[in-house]
C-alpha positions in Angstrom: -9.6 -22.5 22.7 -8.7 -20.0 20.0 -11.9 -20.6 18.1 -10.6 -20.4 14.5 -12.9 -21.3 11.6 -10.0 -23.2 10.1 -8.0 -24.6 13.0 -6.4 -27.3 10.9 -4.2 -24.6 9.3 -2.0 -24.4 12.5 -0.8 -27.0 14.9 0.4 -26.5 18.5 3.8 -27.8 19.7 2.2 -30.5 22.0 -0.1 -31.7 19.1 2.8 -31.8 16.7 4.9 -33.8 19.2 2.1 -36.3 19.6 1.8 -36.7 15.8 5.6 -37.2 15.5 5.5 -39.8 18.3 2.5 -41.7 16.9 2.3 -44.4 14.4 0.7 -42.4 11.6 2.6 -41.2 8.6 5.2 -38.6 9.6 4.7 -35.1 8.3 7.5 -33.3 6.4 8.8 -30.5 8.7 10.3 -27.4 6.9 12.4 -25.1 9.1 12.4 -21.6 7.5 14.8 -20.0 10.0 18.2 -18.6 9.1 20.8 -21.4 8.6 22.8 -20.7 11.7 19.7 -21.0 13.9 18.8 -24.3 12.2 22.4 -25.6 12.7 22.3 -24.7 16.4 19.2 -26.8 17.0 16.0 -27.8 15.3 13.0 -30.1 15.6 14.1 -33.7 14.9 13.7 -34.6 11.3 13.2 -31.0 10.1 14.6 -30.0 6.7 16.0 -26.6 6.3 14.8 -24.3 3.6 15.9 -20.7 3.2 13.8 -18.5 0.9 14.6 -15.2 2.6 15.2 -12.4 0.1 13.9 -14.4 -2.9 11.2 -12.0 -4.2 9.3 -11.2 -7.3 9.0 -7.6 -8.5 7.2 -8.1 -11.8 3.8 -9.9 -11.8 3.3 -9.8 -15.5 2.6 -13.3 -16.9 6.1 -14.3 -18.1 8.2 -13.4 -15.0 5.4 -14.6 -12.7 5.4 -18.0 -14.4 9.3 -18.3 -14.2 9.4 -17.3 -10.6 6.8 -19.8 -9.5 8.5 -22.6 -11.4 11.7 -21.8 -9.5 9.9 -21.8 -6.1 8.0 -25.0 -7.0 11.4 -26.7 -7.9 13.0 -25.6 -4.7 10.2 -27.0 -2.6 10.3 -30.3 -4.4 14.1 -30.5 -3.9 13.4 -30.1 -0.2 11.0 -33.1 -0.1 7.6 -31.6 -0.6 5.2 -34.2 -1.9 1.4 -34.1 -2.3 1.1 -37.3 -0.3 2.8 -35.9 2.8 1.4 -33.4 5.3 3.6 -30.4 5.5 4.4 -28.4 8.7 6.3 -25.2 8.3 7.9 -23.2 11.2 10.3 -20.4 12.0 11.1 -18.8 15.4 7.5 -17.8 16.1 4.3 -17.7 14.0 6.4 -15.6 11.7 6.6 -14.3 8.2 9.2 -16.8 6.8 6.9 -19.7 7.6 3.8 -17.9 6.6 5.2 -17.2 3.2 6.0 -20.8 2.5 2.5 -21.7 3.8 1.1 -19.3 1.2 3.3 -20.8 -1.6 2.1 -24.3 -0.8 -1.5 -23.1 -0.8 -0.9 -21.4 -4.2 0.5 -24.7 -5.5 -2.6 -26.5 -4.3 -1.0 -28.7 -1.6 -3.8 -30.5 0.2 -2.3 -30.4 3.7 -0.1 -27.6 5.0 0.0 -26.3 8.5 2.1 -23.8 10.5 3.5 -24.6 13.9 1.8 -22.0 16.1 4.4 -20.1 18.1 7.2 -21.7 16.1 10.5 -23.0 17.4 10.4 -20.7 20.4 7.1 -22.3 21.6 8.5 -25.8 20.9 11.5 -25.2 23.2 9.3 -23.5 25.9 7.3 -26.7 26.0 10.6 -28.6 26.6 10.2 -30.7 23.5 13.2 -32.5 21.9 15.7 -30.6 19.8 18.6 -32.0 17.7 21.5 -30.8 15.7 21.4 -33.9 13.5 20.4 -33.4 9.9 19.5 -35.8 7.0 18.9 -35.3 3.3 15.4 -34.4 2.2 13.3 -37.3 0.8 13.3 -37.6 -3.0 10.3 -35.9 -4.7 9.2 -35.0 -8.2 6.3 -33.0 -7.0 4.6 -30.4 -9.1 1.6 -28.4 -7.9 -1.6 -27.2 -9.4 -1.9 -23.4 -9.4 -4.6 -21.9 -7.3 -4.8 -18.5 -9.0 -7.5 -17.3 -6.6 -4.8 -17.0 -3.9 -2.6 -14.6 -5.8 -3.1 -11.0 -7.1 -1.0 -9.3 -9.7 -0.6 -5.5 -10.1 -3.4 -5.5 -12.7 -5.8 -7.2 -10.3 -4.9 -4.7 -7.5 -5.4 -1.8 -9.9 -8.8 -3.2 -10.9 -9.8 -3.5 -7.3 -9.3 0.2 -6.6 -12.7 1.7 -5.8 -14.4 -1.6 -5.8 -16.7 -1.8 -2.8 -16.6 -5.6 -2.9 -12.8 -5.6 -2.3 -10.5 -4.3 0.4 -6.7 -3.8 0.0 -4.8 -4.6 3.2 -1.4 -2.9 3.8 0.5 -5.0 6.4 3.6 -2.8 6.6 4.8 -0.5 9.3 3.3 2.9 10.0 6.3 4.6 8.4 6.1 2.6 5.2 2.4 3.1 4.9 2.7 6.9 5.4 5.6 7.1 2.9 8.1 8.4 5.4 10.1 5.2 5.0 10.7 4.8 1.3 11.7 1.3 0.1 10.9 1.6 -3.6 11.1 4.4 -6.3 8.2 6.0 -4.5 6.9 5.9 -1.0 3.4 5.7 0.2 0.5 3.3 -0.1 -2.0 1.8 -2.5 -4.9 4.3 -2.6 -7.6 3.5 -0.1 -5.7 0.6 1.5 -6.6 -0.3 5.1 -3.5 -0.4 7.3 -3.1 -3.2 9.9 0.5 -4.1 10.5 1.1 -7.8 10.5 2.6 -7.9 14.0 -0.9 -7.2 15.4 -1.9 -10.7 14.4 0.3 -12.1 17.2 0.2 -12.4 20.9 3.3 -11.3 22.9 4.6 -14.9 23.0 4.6 -15.2 19.2 1.4 -17.3 18.7 -1.6 -16.1 16.7 -4.1 -14.2 18.8 -7.5 -15.9 19.6 -10.1 -15.7 16.8 -12.4 -13.3 18.6 -9.6 -10.8 19.0 -8.4 -11.1 15.4 -11.9 -10.9 14.1 -12.7 -7.8 16.0 -9.5 -6.1 14.9 -10.2 -6.7 11.2 -13.9 -6.0 11.2 -13.4 -2.8 13.1 -11.2 -1.7 10.2 -13.7 -2.7 7.5 -11.9 -5.9 6.6 -15.0 -8.1 6.6 -15.5 -11.7 5.4 -18.1 -10.6 2.8 -15.4 -8.7 0.8 -12.5 -10.0 -1.2 -9.2 -9.1 0.7 -5.9 -8.5 -1.1 -2.9 -8.3 1.2 0.4 -6.6 0.4 3.6 -5.5 2.1 7.1 -4.8 0.6 7.9 -8.2 -1.0 5.2 -10.8 0.0 6.3 -11.9 3.4 4.2 -9.9 5.9 1.3 -10.0 3.4 1.5 -13.8 3.6 1.2 -13.6 7.3 -2.0 -11.6 7.2 -3.3 -13.9 4.5 -2.9 -16.8 6.9 -4.5 -14.9 9.7 -7.6 -14.3 7.6 -7.6 -17.9 6.4 -7.6 -19.0 10.0 -10.7 -16.8 10.5 -12.5 -18.4 7.6 -12.4 -15.5 5.2 -13.5 -17.1 1.9 -11.8 -14.7 -0.6 -8.2 -13.8 0.3 -5.4 -13.1 -2.1 -1.8 -12.0 -1.6 -0.3 -9.4 -4.0 3.1 -11.1 -4.4 4.8 -8.1 -6.1 3.7 -5.9 -3.3 5.0 -2.4 -2.7 8.4 -3.0 -4.4 6.6 -3.5 -7.7 3.8 -1.0 -7.1 6.0 1.8 -5.9 8.5 1.3 -8.7 5.8 1.6 -11.4 5.2 5.3 -12.0 2.1 4.5 -14.0 0.3 3.3 -10.9 -1.5 5.6 -8.4 -0.3 6.1 -4.8 -1.3 8.1 -1.7 0.6 9.2 1.4 -1.9 8.8 4.2 -1.3 10.4 7.7 0.4 8.1 10.2 -2.2 6.1 12.1 
């Protein structure tokens, strides 16, 4: 047993196969892999959604509102409905699926899960795969914004030096240290704790057991009594660590959706270049 505080946020391939084979209402499966991988084979009934590269680099109110309206519309067009359970997946327990998981939590969807281990784990279990595809079910869904899941640049700035908050950098060592520059400036948010998102996963692509994840985060000072704000370059890897902390039952977790691309481009915001860990 993995021992998560919120085990309902993920589903194993055998459990998903049993749900699909049962008589209960069928969940909506969203495949977030690249189009060619979906075309080569996917879980029967899955709908393909590709949000790769669609990012927000200005979290002021007007652009944030417009961006979220667009994402909400794309999800509705692909069949998302409040009445249906949603299962998201990519090739492993990866950043593409985690990001859509985060979007759905932000929009207040009542039942969203990630396929633990993704499509690779599904095929390792010798479960059925198809190349057939059908249109998404019709939906006019709109969500209810859960603002507690999202952080803007102003909220990250206000958290600096606040002992009740911890900022979590989920990027690579090189990005964190500023030796790999992917914005106007390289470096990190001052005081950020650095734990690369890949450390959430076992070698086979599933999330690590709860005890191992909990130890890793608490040893770095990322503890459940503090508010945690995750960031990366564009809100993908940060969504993954958001989900890892949600699995552990952390009560106050936000993702900074503008992430380093916004922060590093804004010369009015402070940065640091820590030594490589």
